[in-house]
PDB file with one MODEL, atoms N, CA, C and O in Angstrom:
MODEL        1
ATOM      1  N   MET A   1       9.054 -58.738  12.915  1.00  0.00           N
ATOM      2  CA  MET A   1       9.747 -59.865  13.489  1.00  0.00           C
ATOM      3  C   MET A   1       8.741 -60.938  13.900  1.00  0.00           C
ATOM      4  O   MET A   1       8.969 -62.126  13.670  1.00  0.00           O
ATOM      5  N   PHE A   2       7.639 -60.523  14.503  1.00  0.00           N
ATOM      6  CA  PHE A   2       6.645 -61.491  14.972  1.00  0.00           C
ATOM      7  C   PHE A   2       6.042 -62.276  13.821  1.00  0.00           C
ATOM      8  O   PHE A   2       5.658 -63.434  13.990  1.00  0.00           O
ATOM      9  N   LEU A   3       5.956 -61.650  12.642  1.00  0.00           N
ATOM     10  CA  LEU A   3       5.356 -62.309  11.486  1.00  0.00           C
ATOM     11  C   LEU A   3       6.131 -63.539  11.043  1.00  0.00           C
ATOM     12  O   LEU A   3       5.572 -64.424  10.395  1.00  0.00           O
ATOM     13  N   THR A   4       7.395 -63.602  11.381  1.00  0.00           N
ATOM     14  CA  THR A   4       8.179 -64.770  10.997  1.00  0.00           C
ATOM     15  C   THR A   4       7.857 -65.981  11.867  1.00  0.00           C
ATOM     16  O   THR A   4       8.239 -67.103  11.533  1.00  0.00           O
ATOM     17  N   TYR A   5       7.156 -65.762  12.979  1.00  0.00           N
ATOM     18  CA  TYR A   5       6.880 -66.848  13.909  1.00  0.00           C
ATOM     19  C   TYR A   5       5.411 -67.188  14.073  1.00  0.00           C
ATOM     20  O   TYR A   5       5.089 -68.222  14.659  1.00  0.00           O
ATOM     21  N   MET A   6       4.501 -66.345  13.571  1.00  0.00           N
ATOM     22  CA  MET A   6       3.083 -66.575  13.819  1.00  0.00           C
ATOM     23  C   MET A   6       2.237 -65.923  12.729  1.00  0.00           C
ATOM     24  O   MET A   6       2.735 -65.120  11.941  1.00  0.00           O
ATOM     25  N   PRO A   7       0.950 -66.277  12.692  1.00  0.00           N
ATOM     26  CA  PRO A   7       0.058 -65.664  11.710  1.00  0.00           C
ATOM     27  C   PRO A   7      -0.082 -64.146  11.928  1.00  0.00           C
ATOM     28  O   PRO A   7       0.205 -63.629  13.007  1.00  0.00           O
ATOM     29  N   GLU A   8      -0.525 -63.462  10.888  1.00  0.00           N
ATOM     30  CA  GLU A   8      -0.586 -61.996  10.875  1.00  0.00           C
ATOM     31  C   GLU A   8      -1.384 -61.406  12.038  1.00  0.00           C
ATOM     32  O   GLU A   8      -0.911 -60.478  12.695  1.00  0.00           O
ATOM     33  N   GLU A   9      -2.569 -61.919  12.300  1.00  0.00           N
ATOM     34  CA  GLU A   9      -3.402 -61.339  13.366  1.00  0.00           C
ATOM     35  C   GLU A   9      -2.768 -61.530  14.742  1.00  0.00           C
ATOM     36  O   GLU A   9      -2.777 -60.613  15.563  1.00  0.00           O
ATOM     37  N   GLU A  10      -2.224 -62.708  14.993  1.00  0.00           N
ATOM     38  CA  GLU A  10      -1.556 -62.946  16.277  1.00  0.00           C
ATOM     39  C   GLU A  10      -0.344 -62.023  16.435  1.00  0.00           C
ATOM     40  O   GLU A  10      -0.100 -61.486  17.516  1.00  0.00           O
ATOM     41  N   ALA A  11       0.406 -61.848  15.355  1.00  0.00           N
ATOM     42  CA  ALA A  11       1.577 -60.970  15.392  1.00  0.00           C
ATOM     43  C   ALA A  11       1.160 -59.536  15.700  1.00  0.00           C
ATOM     44  O   ALA A  11       1.830 -58.845  16.468  1.00  0.00           O
ATOM     45  N   PHE A  12       0.057 -59.087  15.106  1.00  0.00           N
ATOM     46  CA  PHE A  12      -0.434 -57.734  15.365  1.00  0.00           C
ATOM     47  C   PHE A  12      -0.772 -57.554  16.834  1.00  0.00           C
ATOM     48  O   PHE A  12      -0.353 -56.569  17.441  1.00  0.00           O
ATOM     49  N   TRP A  13      -1.516 -58.476  17.417  1.00  0.00           N
ATOM     50  CA  TRP A  13      -1.931 -58.328  18.807  1.00  0.00           C
ATOM     51  C   TRP A  13      -0.747 -58.475  19.770  1.00  0.00           C
ATOM     52  O   TRP A  13      -0.732 -57.860  20.836  1.00  0.00           O
ATOM     53  N   LEU A  14       0.219 -59.272  19.401  1.00  0.00           N
ATOM     54  CA  LEU A  14       1.423 -59.361  20.220  1.00  0.00           C
ATOM     55  C   LEU A  14       2.181 -58.035  20.187  1.00  0.00           C
ATOM     56  O   LEU A  14       2.673 -57.577  21.218  1.00  0.00           O
ATOM     57  N   LEU A  15       2.277 -57.420  19.014  1.00  0.00           N
ATOM     58  CA  LEU A  15       2.926 -56.112  18.906  1.00  0.00           C
ATOM     59  C   LEU A  15       2.189 -55.069  19.742  1.00  0.00           C
ATOM     60  O   LEU A  15       2.825 -54.259  20.415  1.00  0.00           O
ATOM     61  N   VAL A  16       0.868 -55.078  19.709  1.00  0.00           N
ATOM     62  CA  VAL A  16       0.073 -54.154  20.532  1.00  0.00           C
ATOM     63  C   VAL A  16       0.411 -54.349  22.010  1.00  0.00           C
ATOM     64  O   VAL A  16       0.601 -53.379  22.744  1.00  0.00           O
ATOM     65  N   GLY A  17       0.485 -55.614  22.439  1.00  0.00           N
ATOM     66  CA  GLY A  17       0.816 -55.898  23.837  1.00  0.00           C
ATOM     67  C   GLY A  17       2.210 -55.428  24.217  1.00  0.00           C
ATOM     68  O   GLY A  17       2.400 -54.834  25.278  1.00  0.00           O
ATOM     69  N   VAL A  18       3.173 -55.686  23.367  1.00  0.00           N
ATOM     70  CA  VAL A  18       4.555 -55.282  23.649  1.00  0.00           C
ATOM     71  C   VAL A  18       4.677 -53.756  23.686  1.00  0.00           C
ATOM     72  O   VAL A  18       5.433 -53.206  24.488  1.00  0.00           O
ATOM     73  N   MET A  19       3.937 -53.089  22.824  1.00  0.00           N
ATOM     74  CA  MET A  19       4.004 -51.629  22.779  1.00  0.00           C
ATOM     75  C   MET A  19       3.366 -50.977  24.009  1.00  0.00           C
ATOM     76  O   MET A  19       3.826 -49.928  24.461  1.00  0.00           O
ATOM     77  N   ASN A  20       2.315 -51.587  24.550  1.00  0.00           N
ATOM     78  CA  ASN A  20       1.504 -50.905  25.556  1.00  0.00           C
ATOM     79  C   ASN A  20       1.565 -51.467  26.964  1.00  0.00           C
ATOM     80  O   ASN A  20       1.241 -50.744  27.906  1.00  0.00           O
ATOM     81  N   ARG A  21       1.957 -52.696  27.155  1.00  0.00           N
ATOM     82  CA  ARG A  21       1.879 -53.312  28.478  1.00  0.00           C
ATOM     83  C   ARG A  21       3.250 -53.497  29.107  1.00  0.00           C
ATOM     84  O   ARG A  21       4.253 -53.694  28.422  1.00  0.00           O
ATOM     85  N   GLU A  22       3.262 -53.429  30.427  1.00  0.00           N
ATOM     86  CA  GLU A  22       4.480 -53.715  31.178  1.00  0.00           C
ATOM     87  C   GLU A  22       4.767 -55.207  31.063  1.00  0.00           C
ATOM     88  O   GLU A  22       3.817 -55.978  30.928  1.00  0.00           O
ATOM     89  N   PRO A  23       5.986 -55.651  31.105  1.00  0.00           N
ATOM     90  CA  PRO A  23       7.180 -54.897  31.444  1.00  0.00           C
ATOM     91  C   PRO A  23       7.812 -54.190  30.244  1.00  0.00           C
ATOM     92  O   PRO A  23       8.737 -53.399  30.425  1.00  0.00           O
ATOM     93  N   CYS A  24       7.345 -54.449  29.044  1.00  0.00           N
ATOM     94  CA  CYS A  24       7.977 -53.845  27.861  1.00  0.00           C
ATOM     95  C   CYS A  24       7.563 -52.397  27.667  1.00  0.00           C
ATOM     96  O   CYS A  24       8.393 -51.496  27.788  1.00  0.00           O
ATOM     97  N   ALA A  25       6.311 -52.164  27.370  1.00  0.00           N
ATOM     98  CA  ALA A  25       5.767 -50.818  27.138  1.00  0.00           C
ATOM     99  C   ALA A  25       6.727 -49.958  26.325  1.00  0.00           C
ATOM    100  O   ALA A  25       7.078 -48.847  26.721  1.00  0.00           O
ATOM    101  N   ILE A  26       7.145 -50.495  25.179  1.00  0.00           N
ATOM    102  CA  ILE A  26       8.161 -49.798  24.396  1.00  0.00           C
ATOM    103  C   ILE A  26       7.637 -48.595  23.629  1.00  0.00           C
ATOM    104  O   ILE A  26       8.410 -47.897  22.973  1.00  0.00           O
ATOM    105  N   ARG A  27       6.345 -48.345  23.700  1.00  0.00           N
ATOM    106  CA  ARG A  27       5.787 -47.171  23.026  1.00  0.00           C
ATOM    107  C   ARG A  27       6.510 -45.899  23.472  1.00  0.00           C
ATOM    108  O   ARG A  27       6.677 -44.967  22.685  1.00  0.00           O
ATOM    109  N   THR A  28       6.935 -45.864  24.727  1.00  0.00           N
ATOM    110  CA  THR A  28       7.606 -44.669  25.246  1.00  0.00           C
ATOM    111  C   THR A  28       8.966 -44.425  24.588  1.00  0.00           C
ATOM    112  O   THR A  28       9.517 -43.329  24.687  1.00  0.00           O
ATOM    113  N   LEU A  29       9.505 -45.440  23.919  1.00  0.00           N
ATOM    114  CA  LEU A  29      10.749 -45.224  23.181  1.00  0.00           C
ATOM    115  C   LEU A  29      10.545 -44.283  22.005  1.00  0.00           C
ATOM    116  O   LEU A  29      11.493 -43.643  21.551  1.00  0.00           O
ATOM    117  N   TYR A  30       9.315 -44.194  21.508  1.00  0.00           N
ATOM    118  CA  TYR A  30       9.059 -43.504  20.248  1.00  0.00           C
ATOM    119  C   TYR A  30       8.333 -42.173  20.391  1.00  0.00           C
ATOM    120  O   TYR A  30       7.940 -41.589  19.382  1.00  0.00           O
ATOM    121  N   ILE A  31       8.141 -41.674  21.612  1.00  0.00           N
ATOM    122  CA  ILE A  31       7.472 -40.386  21.750  1.00  0.00           C
ATOM    123  C   ILE A  31       8.394 -39.272  21.272  1.00  0.00           C
ATOM    124  O   ILE A  31       9.599 -39.479  21.126  1.00  0.00           O
ATOM    125  N   ASP A  32       7.837 -38.104  21.033  1.00  0.00           N
ATOM    126  CA  ASP A  32       8.572 -36.975  20.480  1.00  0.00           C
ATOM    127  C   ASP A  32       9.859 -36.702  21.259  1.00  0.00           C
ATOM    128  O   ASP A  32       9.834 -36.546  22.479  1.00  0.00           O
ATOM    129  N   GLY A  33      10.957 -36.647  20.557  1.00  0.00           N
ATOM    130  CA  GLY A  33      12.257 -36.408  21.180  1.00  0.00           C
ATOM    131  C   GLY A  33      12.951 -37.673  21.658  1.00  0.00           C
ATOM    132  O   GLY A  33      14.139 -37.641  21.979  1.00  0.00           O
ATOM    133  N   MET A  34      12.232 -38.779  21.709  1.00  0.00           N
ATOM    134  CA  MET A  34      12.744 -40.087  22.121  1.00  0.00           C
ATOM    135  C   MET A  34      13.552 -40.036  23.423  1.00  0.00           C
ATOM    136  O   MET A  34      14.681 -40.527  23.452  1.00  0.00           O
ATOM    137  N   PRO A  35      13.002 -39.450  24.509  1.00  0.00           N
ATOM    138  CA  PRO A  35      13.789 -39.323  25.744  1.00  0.00           C
ATOM    139  C   PRO A  35      14.170 -40.672  26.363  1.00  0.00           C
ATOM    140  O   PRO A  35      15.262 -40.804  26.915  1.00  0.00           O
ATOM    141  N   LEU A  36      13.292 -41.670  26.280  1.00  0.00           N
ATOM    142  CA  LEU A  36      13.638 -42.972  26.854  1.00  0.00           C
ATOM    143  C   LEU A  36      14.737 -43.643  26.033  1.00  0.00           C
ATOM    144  O   LEU A  36      15.612 -44.305  26.592  1.00  0.00           O
ATOM    145  N   ALA A  37      14.697 -43.478  24.724  1.00  0.00           N
ATOM    146  CA  ALA A  37      15.764 -44.031  23.885  1.00  0.00           C
ATOM    147  C   ALA A  37      17.089 -43.353  24.220  1.00  0.00           C
ATOM    148  O   ALA A  37      18.123 -44.017  24.302  1.00  0.00           O
ATOM    149  N   GLN A  38      17.064 -42.043  24.414  1.00  0.00           N
ATOM    150  CA  GLN A  38      18.286 -41.325  24.767  1.00  0.00           C
ATOM    151  C   GLN A  38      18.823 -41.783  26.122  1.00  0.00           C
ATOM    152  O   GLN A  38      20.031 -41.930  26.305  1.00  0.00           O
ATOM    153  N   LYS A  39      17.914 -42.006  27.064  1.00  0.00           N
ATOM    154  CA  LYS A  39      18.321 -42.496  28.380  1.00  0.00           C
ATOM    155  C   LYS A  39      18.928 -43.895  28.265  1.00  0.00           C
ATOM    156  O   LYS A  39      19.914 -44.204  28.934  1.00  0.00           O
ATOM    157  N   SER A  40      18.342 -44.733  27.421  1.00  0.00           N
ATOM    158  CA  SER A  40      18.862 -46.086  27.220  1.00  0.00           C
ATOM    159  C   SER A  40      20.233 -46.056  26.561  1.00  0.00           C
ATOM    160  O   SER A  40      21.108 -46.845  26.917  1.00  0.00           O
ATOM    161  N   LEU A  41      20.430 -45.154  25.603  1.00  0.00           N
ATOM    162  CA  LEU A  41      21.743 -45.017  24.966  1.00  0.00           C
ATOM    163  C   LEU A  41      22.789 -44.551  25.979  1.00  0.00           C
ATOM    164  O   LEU A  41      23.916 -45.046  25.990  1.00  0.00           O
ATOM    165  N   TYR A  42      22.410 -43.602  26.822  1.00  0.00           N
ATOM    166  CA  TYR A  42      23.311 -43.104  27.863  1.00  0.00           C
ATOM    167  C   TYR A  42      23.701 -44.248  28.801  1.00  0.00           C
ATOM    168  O   TYR A  42      24.873 -44.422  29.133  1.00  0.00           O
ATOM    169  N   THR A  43      22.698 -45.023  29.222  1.00  0.00           N
ATOM    170  CA  THR A  43      22.949 -46.149  30.121  1.00  0.00           C
ATOM    171  C   THR A  43      23.838 -47.189  29.451  1.00  0.00           C
ATOM    172  O   THR A  43      24.765 -47.709  30.070  1.00  0.00           O
ATOM    173  N   GLY A  44      23.555 -47.493  28.181  1.00  0.00           N
ATOM    174  CA  GLY A  44      24.379 -48.451  27.448  1.00  0.00           C
ATOM    175  C   GLY A  44      25.815 -48.005  27.340  1.00  0.00           C
ATOM    176  O   GLY A  44      26.735 -48.813  27.464  1.00  0.00           O
ATOM    177  N   ASN A  45      26.012 -46.729  27.111  1.00  0.00           N
ATOM    178  CA  ASN A  45      27.369 -46.180  27.028  1.00  0.00           C
ATOM    179  C   ASN A  45      28.104 -46.327  28.357  1.00  0.00           C
ATOM    180  O   ASN A  45      29.277 -46.700  28.389  1.00  0.00           O
ATOM    181  N   LYS A  46      27.412 -46.034  29.443  1.00  0.00           N
ATOM    182  CA  LYS A  46      28.037 -46.163  30.773  1.00  0.00           C
ATOM    183  C   LYS A  46      28.351 -47.622  31.093  1.00  0.00           C
ATOM    184  O   LYS A  46      29.390 -47.914  31.686  1.00  0.00           O
ATOM    185  N   LEU A  47      27.466 -48.537  30.709  1.00  0.00           N
ATOM    186  CA  LEU A  47      27.722 -49.960  30.949  1.00  0.00           C
ATOM    187  C   LEU A  47      28.910 -50.455  30.137  1.00  0.00           C
ATOM    188  O   LEU A  47      29.727 -51.234  30.628  1.00  0.00           O
ATOM    189  N   MET A  48      29.003 -49.994  28.880  1.00  0.00           N
ATOM    190  CA  MET A  48      30.155 -50.382  28.068  1.00  0.00           C
ATOM    191  C   MET A  48      31.443 -49.859  28.696  1.00  0.00           C
ATOM    192  O   MET A  48      32.445 -50.572  28.750  1.00  0.00           O
ATOM    193  N   LYS A  49      31.417 -48.632  29.164  1.00  0.00           N
ATOM    194  CA  LYS A  49      32.606 -48.042  29.785  1.00  0.00           C
ATOM    195  C   LYS A  49      33.024 -48.827  31.026  1.00  0.00           C
ATOM    196  O   LYS A  49      34.215 -49.003  31.281  1.00  0.00           O
ATOM    197  N   LYS A  50      32.047 -49.294  31.792  1.00  0.00           N
ATOM    198  CA  LYS A  50      32.341 -50.030  33.025  1.00  0.00           C
ATOM    199  C   LYS A  50      32.814 -51.460  32.751  1.00  0.00           C
ATOM    200  O   LYS A  50      33.804 -51.910  33.327  1.00  0.00           O
ATOM    201  N   PHE A  51      32.098 -52.176  31.864  1.00  0.00           N
ATOM    202  CA  PHE A  51      32.380 -53.598  31.666  1.00  0.00           C
ATOM    203  C   PHE A  51      33.322 -53.900  30.494  1.00  0.00           C
ATOM    204  O   PHE A  51      33.951 -54.957  30.462  1.00  0.00           O
ATOM    205  N   TYR A  52      33.420 -52.979  29.538  1.00  0.00           N
ATOM    206  CA  TYR A  52      34.299 -53.155  28.381  1.00  0.00           C
ATOM    207  C   TYR A  52      35.107 -51.873  28.149  1.00  0.00           C
ATOM    208  O   TYR A  52      34.963 -51.224  27.113  1.00  0.00           O
ATOM    209  N   PRO A  53      35.946 -51.515  29.107  1.00  0.00           N
ATOM    210  CA  PRO A  53      36.650 -50.232  29.012  1.00  0.00           C
ATOM    211  C   PRO A  53      37.558 -50.110  27.785  1.00  0.00           C
ATOM    212  O   PRO A  53      37.682 -49.024  27.220  1.00  0.00           O
ATOM    213  N   ARG A  54      38.191 -51.205  27.368  1.00  0.00           N
ATOM    214  CA  ARG A  54      39.054 -51.130  26.181  1.00  0.00           C
ATOM    215  C   ARG A  54      38.234 -50.860  24.921  1.00  0.00           C
ATOM    216  O   ARG A  54      38.630 -50.057  24.077  1.00  0.00           O
ATOM    217  N   LEU A  55      37.098 -51.527  24.801  1.00  0.00           N
ATOM    218  CA  LEU A  55      36.223 -51.288  23.654  1.00  0.00           C
ATOM    219  C   LEU A  55      35.691 -49.856  23.672  1.00  0.00           C
ATOM    220  O   LEU A  55      35.656 -49.188  22.638  1.00  0.00           O
ATOM    221  N   HIS A  56      35.282 -49.396  24.837  1.00  0.00           N
ATOM    222  CA  HIS A  56      34.782 -48.028  24.976  1.00  0.00           C
ATOM    223  C   HIS A  56      35.864 -47.019  24.576  1.00  0.00           C
ATOM    224  O   HIS A  56      35.596 -46.063  23.848  1.00  0.00           O
ATOM    225  N   LYS A  57      37.069 -47.241  25.054  1.00  0.00           N
ATOM    226  CA  LYS A  57      38.178 -46.342  24.726  1.00  0.00           C
ATOM    227  C   LYS A  57      38.457 -46.348  23.216  1.00  0.00           C
ATOM    228  O   LYS A  57      38.714 -45.300  22.624  1.00  0.00           O
ATOM    229  N   HIS A  58      38.403 -47.524  22.606  1.00  0.00           N
ATOM    230  CA  HIS A  58      38.615 -47.633  21.161  1.00  0.00           C
ATOM    231  C   HIS A  58      37.531 -46.878  20.401  1.00  0.00           C
ATOM    232  O   HIS A  58      37.831 -46.128  19.473  1.00  0.00           O
ATOM    233  N   PHE A  59      36.275 -47.071  20.789  1.00  0.00           N
ATOM    234  CA  PHE A  59      35.175 -46.357  20.131  1.00  0.00           C
ATOM    235  C   PHE A  59      35.343 -44.842  20.268  1.00  0.00           C
ATOM    236  O   PHE A  59      35.115 -44.098  19.314  1.00  0.00           O
ATOM    237  N   MET A  60      35.740 -44.395  21.450  1.00  0.00           N
ATOM    238  CA  MET A  60      35.932 -42.961  21.653  1.00  0.00           C
ATOM    239  C   MET A  60      37.080 -42.433  20.783  1.00  0.00           C
ATOM    240  O   MET A  60      36.996 -41.334  20.235  1.00  0.00           O
ATOM    241  N   ALA A  61      38.140 -43.216  20.661  1.00  0.00           N
ATOM    242  CA  ALA A  61      39.274 -42.801  19.825  1.00  0.00           C
ATOM    243  C   ALA A  61      38.877 -42.702  18.352  1.00  0.00           C
ATOM    244  O   ALA A  61      39.435 -41.903  17.600  1.00  0.00           O
ATOM    245  N   GLU A  62      37.903 -43.527  17.951  1.00  0.00           N
ATOM    246  CA  GLU A  62      37.430 -43.523  16.565  1.00  0.00           C
ATOM    247  C   GLU A  62      36.214 -42.601  16.367  1.00  0.00           C
ATOM    248  O   GLU A  62      35.621 -42.566  15.288  1.00  0.00           O
ATOM    249  N   ASN A  63      35.854 -41.862  17.418  1.00  0.00           N
ATOM    250  CA  ASN A  63      34.671 -40.988  17.392  1.00  0.00           C
ATOM    251  C   ASN A  63      33.404 -41.744  17.008  1.00  0.00           C
ATOM    252  O   ASN A  63      32.575 -41.246  16.245  1.00  0.00           O
ATOM    253  N   CYS A  64      33.268 -42.937  17.540  1.00  0.00           N
ATOM    254  CA  CYS A  64      32.096 -43.783  17.279  1.00  0.00           C
ATOM    255  C   CYS A  64      31.204 -43.769  18.513  1.00  0.00           C
ATOM    256  O   CYS A  64      31.465 -44.474  19.488  1.00  0.00           O
ATOM    257  N   ASP A  65      30.163 -42.972  18.463  1.00  0.00           N
ATOM    258  CA  ASP A  65      29.223 -42.858  19.577  1.00  0.00           C
ATOM    259  C   ASP A  65      28.212 -43.995  19.522  1.00  0.00           C
ATOM    260  O   ASP A  65      27.877 -44.478  18.440  1.00  0.00           O
ATOM    261  N   ILE A  66      27.732 -44.416  20.668  1.00  0.00           N
ATOM    262  CA  ILE A  66      26.772 -45.515  20.745  1.00  0.00           C
ATOM    263  C   ILE A  66      25.520 -45.236  19.905  1.00  0.00           C
ATOM    264  O   ILE A  66      24.903 -46.164  19.384  1.00  0.00           O
ATOM    265  N   SER A  67      25.154 -43.986  19.777  1.00  0.00           N
ATOM    266  CA  SER A  67      23.956 -43.649  18.997  1.00  0.00           C
ATOM    267  C   SER A  67      24.138 -43.974  17.511  1.00  0.00           C
ATOM    268  O   SER A  67      23.153 -44.090  16.782  1.00  0.00           O
ATOM    269  N   MET A  68      25.379 -44.120  17.060  1.00  0.00           N
ATOM    270  CA  MET A  68      25.637 -44.413  15.655  1.00  0.00           C
ATOM    271  C   MET A  68      25.220 -45.826  15.266  1.00  0.00           C
ATOM    272  O   MET A  68      24.933 -46.088  14.098  1.00  0.00           O
ATOM    273  N   TYR A  69      25.185 -46.729  16.228  1.00  0.00           N
ATOM    274  CA  TYR A  69      24.796 -48.099  15.898  1.00  0.00           C
ATOM    275  C   TYR A  69      23.598 -48.602  16.700  1.00  0.00           C
ATOM    276  O   TYR A  69      22.860 -49.455  16.206  1.00  0.00           O
ATOM    277  N   ALA A  70      23.381 -48.117  17.890  1.00  0.00           N
ATOM    278  CA  ALA A  70      22.317 -48.663  18.729  1.00  0.00           C
ATOM    279  C   ALA A  70      20.954 -48.026  18.482  1.00  0.00           C
ATOM    280  O   ALA A  70      19.940 -48.653  18.788  1.00  0.00           O
ATOM    281  N   THR A  71      20.882 -46.824  17.950  1.00  0.00           N
ATOM    282  CA  THR A  71      19.597 -46.179  17.688  1.00  0.00           C
ATOM    283  C   THR A  71      18.755 -47.031  16.756  1.00  0.00           C
ATOM    284  O   THR A  71      17.545 -47.154  16.946  1.00  0.00           O
ATOM    285  N   GLN A  72      19.382 -47.614  15.757  1.00  0.00           N
ATOM    286  CA  GLN A  72      18.636 -48.448  14.810  1.00  0.00           C
ATOM    287  C   GLN A  72      18.039 -49.665  15.515  1.00  0.00           C
ATOM    288  O   GLN A  72      16.980 -50.142  15.107  1.00  0.00           O
ATOM    289  N   TRP A  73      18.681 -50.174  16.552  1.00  0.00           N
ATOM    290  CA  TRP A  73      18.113 -51.290  17.298  1.00  0.00           C
ATOM    291  C   TRP A  73      16.784 -50.884  17.923  1.00  0.00           C
ATOM    292  O   TRP A  73      15.825 -51.655  17.904  1.00  0.00           O
ATOM    293  N   PHE A  74      16.727 -49.681  18.475  1.00  0.00           N
ATOM    294  CA  PHE A  74      15.481 -49.208  19.077  1.00  0.00           C
ATOM    295  C   PHE A  74      14.407 -49.003  18.016  1.00  0.00           C
ATOM    296  O   PHE A  74      13.243 -49.343  18.230  1.00  0.00           O
ATOM    297  N   LEU A  75      14.794 -48.454  16.887  1.00  0.00           N
ATOM    298  CA  LEU A  75      13.825 -48.175  15.838  1.00  0.00           C
ATOM    299  C   LEU A  75      13.257 -49.441  15.214  1.00  0.00           C
ATOM    300  O   LEU A  75      12.145 -49.424  14.687  1.00  0.00           O
ATOM    301  N   THR A  76      14.000 -50.533  15.267  1.00  0.00           N
ATOM    302  CA  THR A  76      13.524 -51.788  14.686  1.00  0.00           C
ATOM    303  C   THR A  76      13.180 -52.825  15.750  1.00  0.00           C
ATOM    304  O   THR A  76      13.011 -54.006  15.447  1.00  0.00           O
ATOM    305  N   ILE A  77      13.079 -52.376  16.989  1.00  0.00           N
ATOM    306  CA  ILE A  77      12.763 -53.249  18.126  1.00  0.00           C
ATOM    307  C   ILE A  77      13.722 -54.436  18.182  1.00  0.00           C
ATOM    308  O   ILE A  77      13.311 -55.580  18.374  1.00  0.00           O
ATOM    309  N   PHE A  78      15.004 -54.136  18.010  1.00  0.00           N
ATOM    310  CA  PHE A  78      16.068 -55.133  18.122  1.00  0.00           C
ATOM    311  C   PHE A  78      15.949 -56.244  17.091  1.00  0.00           C
ATOM    312  O   PHE A  78      16.540 -57.307  17.278  1.00  0.00           O
ATOM    313  N   SER A  79      15.198 -56.034  16.000  1.00  0.00           N
ATOM    314  CA  SER A  79      15.048 -57.077  14.994  1.00  0.00           C
ATOM    315  C   SER A  79      15.973 -56.883  13.807  1.00  0.00           C
ATOM    316  O   SER A  79      15.983 -57.710  12.894  1.00  0.00           O
ATOM    317  N   ASN A  80      16.743 -55.820  13.799  1.00  0.00           N
ATOM    318  CA  ASN A  80      17.666 -55.587  12.689  1.00  0.00           C
ATOM    319  C   ASN A  80      18.805 -56.581  12.768  1.00  0.00           C
ATOM    320  O   ASN A  80      19.285 -56.900  13.856  1.00  0.00           O
ATOM    321  N   SER A  81      19.233 -57.063  11.636  1.00  0.00           N
ATOM    322  CA  SER A  81      20.342 -58.010  11.625  1.00  0.00           C
ATOM    323  C   SER A  81      21.591 -57.329  11.084  1.00  0.00           C
ATOM    324  O   SER A  81      21.507 -56.368  10.319  1.00  0.00           O
ATOM    325  N   PHE A  82      22.723 -57.826  11.480  1.00  0.00           N
ATOM    326  CA  PHE A  82      23.986 -57.291  10.975  1.00  0.00           C
ATOM    327  C   PHE A  82      24.323 -58.014   9.681  1.00  0.00           C
ATOM    328  O   PHE A  82      24.308 -59.243   9.615  1.00  0.00           O
ATOM    329  N   ARG A  83      24.626 -57.235   8.660  1.00  0.00           N
ATOM    330  CA  ARG A  83      24.976 -57.821   7.359  1.00  0.00           C
ATOM    331  C   ARG A  83      26.283 -57.219   6.886  1.00  0.00           C
ATOM    332  O   ARG A  83      26.628 -56.086   7.222  1.00  0.00           O
ATOM    333  N   GLU A  84      26.994 -57.995   6.107  1.00  0.00           N
ATOM    334  CA  GLU A  84      28.248 -57.503   5.530  1.00  0.00           C
ATOM    335  C   GLU A  84      27.963 -56.582   4.374  1.00  0.00           C
ATOM    336  O   GLU A  84      28.892 -56.064   3.755  1.00  0.00           O
TER     337      GLU A  84
ENDMDL
END
């Protein structure tokens, strides 16, 4: 994603910073078992249930778990786009 906005070396060092430094420190999303990603999915599910109860109920009726669509966001650092 960074490569679309800046030269290669700058994009690399920005990625290093995002992976390792606070407040992002997203490296912990990718450790074995992905516990932080699982915690984030759990939190996202609870927030959807609280703020969008009809959508949450619809997803549950369709057996559509948040991990079915949001895991890819974590794996691509939210740079994945929705396509038809």
